[in-house]
C-alpha positions as CSV (number, residue, x, y, z in Angstrom):
1,M,29.1,-1.5,28.0
2,H,26.5,1.2,27.4
3,V,28.7,3.4,24.9
4,G,26.8,6.0,23.0
5,G,28.0,9.1,21.2
6,T,28.3,9.7,17.2
7,V,30.5,8.4,14.6
8,V,31.3,10.6,11.7
9,L,32.2,9.4,8.7
10,I,33.0,10.3,4.9
11,V,31.4,8.1,2.5
12,T,32.2,7.7,-1.1
13,V,29.0,6.6,-3.1
14,Q,29.1,4.9,-6.6
15,P,27.1,6.2,-9.3
16,D,24.8,3.1,-8.9
17,G,24.1,4.0,-5.4
18,T,26.4,1.7,-3.5
19,V,29.0,2.9,-0.9
20,A,32.4,2.4,-2.1
21,K,34.3,3.3,1.0
22,A,33.8,5.0,4.4
23,K,36.2,6.9,6.3
24,V,36.2,7.6,9.9
25,E,36.6,11.1,10.9
26,S,35.8,11.0,14.4
27,G,33.8,8.9,17.0
28,H,34.4,6.5,19.7
29,P,36.6,3.5,18.6
30,L,34.3,0.9,20.1
31,L,31.6,2.5,17.8
32,V,33.6,2.8,14.7
33,A,33.4,-0.8,13.3
34,A,29.5,-0.8,13.8
35,A,29.0,2.3,12.1
36,E,31.4,1.4,9.0
37,D,29.4,-1.8,8.7
38,A,25.9,-0.4,8.8
39,V,27.0,2.5,6.4
40,K,28.4,0.2,3.9
41,R,25.1,-1.6,3.5
42,W,23.1,1.5,2.8
43,R,21.8,2.2,-0.8
44,F,21.7,5.8,-2.2
45,E,19.8,7.2,-5.1
46,P,22.0,6.4,-8.3
47,G,23.6,9.8,-9.8
48,P,25.6,10.6,-12.6
49,D,29.1,10.7,-10.7
50,T,30.8,9.3,-7.7
51,S,30.4,11.7,-4.7
52,E,31.2,11.9,-1.1
53,T,29.0,12.9,1.9
54,E,29.6,13.2,5.4
55,I,27.4,10.9,7.5
56,E,26.7,11.1,11.2
57,V,25.8,7.8,12.9
58,N,24.2,8.1,16.4
59,F,24.3,5.7,19.0
60,K,22.4,5.7,22.3
61,G,24.5,4.5,25.3
62,D,21.7,3.9,27.9
63,L,19.5,1.1,26.9
64,Q,16.7,0.9,29.4
């Protein structure tokens, strides 16, 4: 389908660095599930508290 664009997620990160949840802020509906799945596998540096951060996942639409 060659759909490209950016999906913006608000990600909640646990103190151990794992992603607790990802809330979609914007992006093409066909790309949202792939972006959520990818980000939920990420591991962040551990910290003292639960935190939130905005993540942009970019997809290239033209595969040549």
